[in-house]
N, C-alpha and C positions, 0 to 999 in steps of 0.2 A: 641584495639587488632595490635598485630606484624603483621608484612607483611607477613611471613611465613604461622600465622594461619589464616590472610585474605585471602589469594592465594587459603590455603586448600581449605577452606570453600565456597568460591566463586567455587573451580572446582568442590568440590559436588553439588553446587548448578544448576551450568550451566549440569553437568551430570544428573541430577535430573529431569528438566526440559528436556532435550534433552530422555531420557527414556519416560515420558509421553506424548510427544510429538507422539514418533515412538509407542510407546504401545496403547496409547489411544485414541489420537487426528486423526492420518490420518487412523488406520481402522475404525473408524465409517462413512469414508467418501469412504472408499472402499464397505463397505458394505450398513447397511441401511439408510445412507445419497445419496444414488446413485441410480437413477429412471431407472434400467436395460432395462425398455421397450421403454422407450424416449430416454436414453444415456446419461443422463443430469443428474449434481447435484442440487440435493432439494436446495430449497435457506435457509430453515432453519431448526433445529433440536429441539425437546422441550428439554429443561436442566434437565429435572428430569428424564426421561426414556431414553431419544437421540433417541425415534422416529421421525421422517420426519410431521412436520407440512402440513398441508390441504396445498398444492401449491394452488398458486393464478396465478404466473408467473415465470417465469426463463428469466434472463439475461444475457446475453452476458459476461456481465465483471464477473460474478460471476465464469461463464464455466470457461472464463478466467483466474481468479485467481485460483482455483483448477487445473489447466493445468501447470500452473505454480508449485505450487505445487509439482504436482506428478512427475513433469519432474526433479523437485532439490531430489524429494524423493529417497533412495536408494532404489536395489532389484527390482527383475524380477517384481514384481507384481505392482508395480510403474508406472516401464516402462510399463507394457501392459497398465498400467489401461490412463496413459499419451498419448496412441496412441486412446485410444476410445475416450477420452476426446477431442482430437484436430480433431480428424473425425467429431462428435457432432457438435461444436463450428464450421467450416465448411461449414456441411451443414444446419444445424439451423439455423445459424446466419447471414451468408455474405448474401446481397444483391443484387437485378439489379443495382442498381446504382452504384456497386465498393466500397460500403460502410459495414458497420456491423449495423443491427437493435438492438433497445436498449432492446429489449425483444420479448417474445414471452409467449404466454396464457399457461395453464394448460396442455392442450393438444398438445403443439407447436405447435400452431398456430400463427402468425404474430399479435402481440401486439399492439407494440411501433417501428416504424418506426425512429424516432429522431436519428438524427446523433449525435452521443453525444460524445466529446473529451475524456471525462473519458474513456469514453470503448473501442477507438480507441489504447486510449495509453496501455492498459490492455493487447489490442490483441498482440501490438510491441510487447508489454515484453514477454508475456506467449509463443509467435512464438518465441523468440529468445531466452529463454529458452529448450523450446521442441526441436528446429534444435540443441541446442547444445548436448542435452540428445539421441538425434534420428538418427540426421544427414540424416532428412527426406529435400529433396529440396524442397519441397512443402512448409515445414513451412519456412524457407528463401523466400520462393519467396512473399508468404503472406505478411512477415514482412516487405517486402522492398514495396512493393506494397500498404499497408495501411499505410509506412512514406508516402509517396509520395500522397497520399489523404490527410494526414494532409497537409501537405504543400501546397498542390495548393488551397484548397477547406476551409481550418481552420482558416490558418494564415491569421493575418490583417497587416495593411500598416506597424506600430510601432512596430513588431516584437513579437506581443501577439497571440494567440490565440481562437476563438468562444470556447465559452465552450458546445454549442448546433447550429445546422442547421437546416431546414428542412429536409425532408423526401430525396428529389431532391438535397438539397445541395443548393438551389437556395434562401434562406431567413436565417438570422441569427438570434436566437432564445434567445439564451442566449450569453451578455457578454462576453468578461474574467476574469477567477474565476482561483485564486490559485492555488486550489486544483487540477483540472483538468494538469494544466500546468506544478505540481511538479511531478504529475507520469505520466505525458510525459518527462520528466528531466530523469527521474527514466527509461523510455524504451527505450529513444533514446540512454542513457549510455550501455544499455545489447545489443542493437541492435550495437550498434561501437566494439563491442568484435566480432561481427561474417559478418557484412559486413560493408565497405564506414565507418570506422574510419574517416579520415578527412572531410567526409561530416558530420557527426552527430555531430559532434566534433563545426563544423561550426554553428549548426541549435541552438547546447546548448549552444556557447556563444552569439549568438542574443538574444536567449531568455534569459538568466541570467540576460543581460542587460535591457532586458525588464520589467522583473521582480522588479530589483532594481531603476527603474526609475518610474514604475506605478503602486507596490505593498508594497514597502519597505515604514514603516514606522517610520520617520526621528527621532523620540524623541525615541523610544523603540529599533530602526532597525529591528525590528520583522517584517515579510513576512504577512501583510495582507489578512485578505479570500478576499475581494472585493480591486475594483481599490481604491487609496486613493481618499479620498472626500468623498465617499459611505457615507450615513446614517446608521448609527448605524454599524460601519462596526467591525468586531472581529480579537481579535489574539489569536492562537490557540498555545499552548504550542507546543502539540504535533505535529503541523509543522516544529516548528521551528529544533524541535529535528530532524524528518526526512530530513528535508533540509540538513543540519550541513551533518548529515550520509554521504547525498548522494555526495555533496558538496568534503568533504574531503576524502572520497574515491577514488574519483576521480580530484585530486588537478591540473594536470597537465593540466587537460580539462581546468579549471576555473581560471586558475594560473594571476592574476594582474587585473582581474575583479573586481566591486566593492560588488559583493553579496557575494565572500570567503571572504572578510574584515566583513564584516555588521555578518552574520551568527553567528561567535563567540561570540559576544555582545545580539542578539537575542536571544540567549540561555541562558545566562548567568542571563539576564531578565527575560524568561520565568522560568527558576529554582528558582527566589528569587521569584515572583511572580504567576507563577501556579503549584508551586509541595510543598506539606506538607507532613504531617504523614497519611495521606488519598492516597497519590499518585500524579498524576497529573489531574489535572482540566482541565476539556474540554476545556471553550473559557472566554477571559476574555475581558474588552471592552479596548479603548487606554489609558486610566490612571491608566490601573492593575485591576481594579474592577471588581469582579466575575462576569460574566453573566452568566456561566453555571457551575454548581459545580458537575456534572455527573465527575465518574471516568469510562471513555470506558476501557479498553484493549486494544486497538492498540495504545494509547496513552502511556499507562504502557509500552508497548514491545518498543515503539521511542525512548523512556527515558532509557530505559535498555540499547539499541542499542546504543545511542550518547555517555551512559559513557563509551561504550564498546571500542566504536571509536576514544572517547577522551583519552585512558587508564585511568578513572580518577577509580582504581581500589578501593578505600575506600568508594567512595558513590552506587560502583554498588552490592556490596555484599550484604550490609544490603536494600537497593532496591529490588536485585532479590530476596532475602528472606523472603520480606515482601509480593514480588507481587506472589508468589508462595502462602503464605497460604494465599490470599486474592482471588486469581483471579483462582485457580486453585482447582478442586474436582474430587474424582476418577472418576465420569464418563465424563470429562471433561474438560468446564471454563463456568466461570461467563462473561459476558458478557459486564453488566453496572453495578455498584456499586454506592451507593451515599456515601455522604464524609464518614460519620460513616460507613460504611462498608456494609448495605445490600444493597441487590440485587433487582436492579430497571428495570433489563430487562431479562429474563428469559429462551429464548431460546438461541442457539449457531449457528448463520448465517454461510454459509457456504465459508462467504468472510474472515472469521476471522482467517484460520490456516495459508493463505499469510502472517501476520503480524508475529505470531510466528515463520514463517520461516525463514523471514528477520532477525528476533530478532536474532535466534539461528547461522545464518550465520555470524553474527557479533562476536557472543560471542565466538566462536568455538578456535580461536586462543588468546583468551585473557589470558587465563591463560597455561603454559607450563605443 
């Protein structure tokens, strides 16, 4: 396919993805995906009819992801919804220890008071995005306070971060793990756009060095899910793509660090071993053998995102066309498929629009 034709087809696919997101995905979370009485997004909608599934819990992380999404979305309705989400996030999930509870029950009563790094990272990210949209000073204040809590409570002696602590921060519950620290990287990059850029850059460089020393698997250069030496460690291609998008988008912050050098090789290995005609595989072992062949929507969006970041338009155009054909439907999206394309998860979680949002942000300037 000639370059001009590739670019024309790609532009059409990007425009169609944006239209689906704006016309189908966002409206469902403004309406039936939102529990107006509690002021919280439902955790998940039924994939067939788009109605909310009976709630068992509401998570701070899910609320924060929705706040991020609507802080980025255009229009007055989105701005007003972001206001509502921010109010609910602080009212329902901010705890007496200066942290954020993990979840509440179906009546919004405290359910799990674990101090979870993944959750705290998304609070920082969401508050940064909401402050940029609203200029609400309370959002910036909470962002900085939460980052201070992370540094004071979660950080370990070797510049990593515990994945979870007890409710009063006194006991580690989970050791450092790749995924929360990747999202902390994302959060600190966003925070640096609105406050203390030099301080956040210092935290980011220390974290990147810790990841390189303790999580990068030398033969593949991939960032493993668990500390090196852990039994049955996994390599997730989607996370290699996500890491490179973050680091390359802020190249000046990570300049000269080992992680910036290793990630392009990790992405190439992941493309060679973790992507086929059915899309991106969920997880491989350290030899490249498949340990989970599920095709999750978030991993596909991260693949599209990194292809856009790298400027690989020849690979992006067919990958985006295949993604639209496999994962989108008139009522929303398919969360998980198997290798043959059969649907293996039928609901639509409130957390997934965040991945579509970050993907679209990367694609919007790919084709002029």
